[in-house]
C-alpha positions in Angstrom: 0.0 0.0 0.0 1.3 3.4 -0.9 1.9 6.0 1.9 -0.6 8.8 2.4 -0.1 11.9 0.2 2.5 14.3 1.7 0.1 17.2 1.5 -2.4 15.7 4.0 -2.5 17.6 7.3 -4.4 17.3 10.5 -6.8 20.2 10.2 -8.3 20.8 13.6 -8.8 19.4 17.1 -12.3 19.4 18.7 -12.2 19.0 22.4 -15.0 18.1 24.9 -14.8 20.6 27.8 -16.8 21.0 31.0 -17.1 24.8 31.0 -17.0 26.6 27.6 -16.2 30.0 29.0 -13.3 28.6 31.2 -11.9 26.9 28.1 -12.2 30.1 26.1 -10.3 31.9 28.8 -7.4 29.6 28.2 -7.3 29.1 24.5 -8.4 32.6 23.5 -7.3 34.8 26.4 -4.0 33.1 27.4 -2.8 31.4 24.2 -4.2 34.1 21.9 -6.4 32.2 19.5 -9.2 34.2 17.9 -12.8 33.3 18.4 -14.2 32.7 14.9 -17.7 31.6 15.9 -19.7 30.9 19.0 -22.1 28.1 18.1 -25.0 28.4 20.5 -24.3 28.1 24.2 -22.4 24.8 23.9 -19.6 25.3 21.3 -17.0 27.7 20.0 -14.5 27.7 17.2 -11.1 29.3 17.4 -8.2 29.9 14.9 -5.0 31.6 14.2 -4.6 33.8 11.2 -8.2 33.9 10.0 -8.7 30.1 9.3 -12.2 28.9 9.9 -11.0 26.9 12.9 -8.0 25.1 14.3 -9.8 24.4 17.6 -13.3 23.4 18.4 -14.6 23.4 22.0 -17.9 21.9 23.0 -19.9 20.9 26.1 -22.4 18.8 24.1 -21.5 15.6 26.0 -19.3 17.0 28.8 -21.0 20.0 30.4 -19.9 20.0 34.1 -18.0 16.8 33.5 -14.6 15.7 34.9 -11.5 14.6 33.0 -11.0 10.8 32.4 -9.0 9.1 35.2 -5.3 8.3 34.7 -4.7 4.9 33.1 -7.5 5.3 30.5 -7.2 5.7 26.8 -7.8 9.0 24.9 -5.9 11.9 23.5 -2.5 12.4 25.0 -2.1 16.0 24.0 -2.9 18.6 21.4 0.2 20.0 19.8 0.2 23.6 18.7 3.0 24.5 16.2 4.5 28.0 16.4 6.3 29.3 13.3 9.4 30.5 15.1 11.3 30.2 18.3 10.4 33.8 19.1 6.7 33.0 18.9 7.1 30.0 21.2 8.9 32.3 23.6 5.9 34.7 23.4 3.6 31.8 24.2 5.7 30.8 27.2 5.5 34.4 28.5 1.7 34.4 28.1 1.4 31.1 30.0 3.7 32.2 32.8 1.9 35.5 33.1 -1.4 33.7 33.5 0.1 31.6 36.4 -0.2 28.3 34.5 2.3 25.6 35.6 4.4 23.8 33.0 4.3 20.0 33.2 7.6 19.9 31.3 9.9 21.5 28.7 12.1 19.6 26.3 14.5 19.9 23.5 13.8 17.0 21.1 16.5 17.9 18.5 13.9 18.5 15.8 11.8 20.8 18.0 11.6 22.6 21.3 8.4 21.9 23.3 6.5 23.1 26.4 4.0 20.8 28.0 1.0 21.9 30.1 -2.6 21.2 30.9 -5.7 23.2 29.9 -8.5 23.9 32.4 -10.1 20.5 31.6 -6.8 18.7 32.2 -6.2 18.0 28.5 -2.5 17.8 27.6 -1.2 20.7 25.5 2.1 20.8 23.8 3.4 24.2 22.5 6.3 23.8 20.2 8.3 25.0 17.2 10.2 22.9 14.7 13.8 23.6 13.8 14.6 23.7 10.1 14.9 20.2 8.7 18.5 20.7 7.8 19.2 21.1 11.5 17.5 17.9 12.6 19.8 15.3 14.3 20.5 12.3 12.1 22.4 9.0 12.5 25.4 8.3 10.3 23.1 6.5 7.9 20.7 9.4 7.7 17.9 8.2 10.0 16.2 10.7 12.2 17.7 10.7 15.7 15.3 12.6 18.0 16.0 12.8 21.7 14.6 14.4 24.8 16.9 16.8 26.7 16.2 19.6 29.2 15.0 22.8 27.4 16.8 26.0 28.4 13.8 28.0 29.5 15.8 31.1 30.4 17.3 31.1 26.9 13.9 30.6 25.4 12.6 33.6 27.4 15.4 35.8 26.1 14.3 34.9 22.5 12.6 37.8 20.8 13.1 40.3 23.7 14.3 43.7 22.8 17.9 44.2 23.8 18.2 45.9 27.2 19.9 49.3 27.3 23.0 49.4 29.4 23.5 52.3 31.8 26.9 53.8 32.7 28.0 55.0 36.1 26.3 58.4 35.6 22.9 56.9 34.9 23.3 57.6 31.1 22.0 55.1 28.6 24.9 53.5 26.7 24.1 52.5 23.1 25.4 49.4 21.4 28.2 51.3 19.7 29.2 51.3 16.1 28.1 48.4 13.9 30.9 48.5 11.4 34.1 48.3 13.4 
């Protein structure tokens, strides 16, 4: 059997949630997805960049419900791909500012990832992919992913404006000439 066409993508994730407004508070207000449609009192659709929806949230079968207990089958996590490391850093700052605890943070060689839980205890991975030419490979060209500790402080410095230095008189010191 031939493999699936390379252009096939997973289009969206639709999550059952206990409280729609609480879930919107996380996906819209913390992560920054845009609400594209509220579908009655029990569902909402969100996206990035004007797409019809990347995320669907509903309470149709789960209003007031609780998460499945550990040891059961189901979705492990929803992975949200950011286009750059700087955008992942922005997502990390949003999560930390909202007081949300990270479950983990890893460098996988091919990507850098943050792991957390949404208000319904669904696993969420926020990540960015390194360019393919930077992916680790074995001597015979096979992919060689790994899991190492992610430098969170380094990630938080990504995309920040350079801080001005101040001299002993309280004067701002610029970066100096660029063409020495």
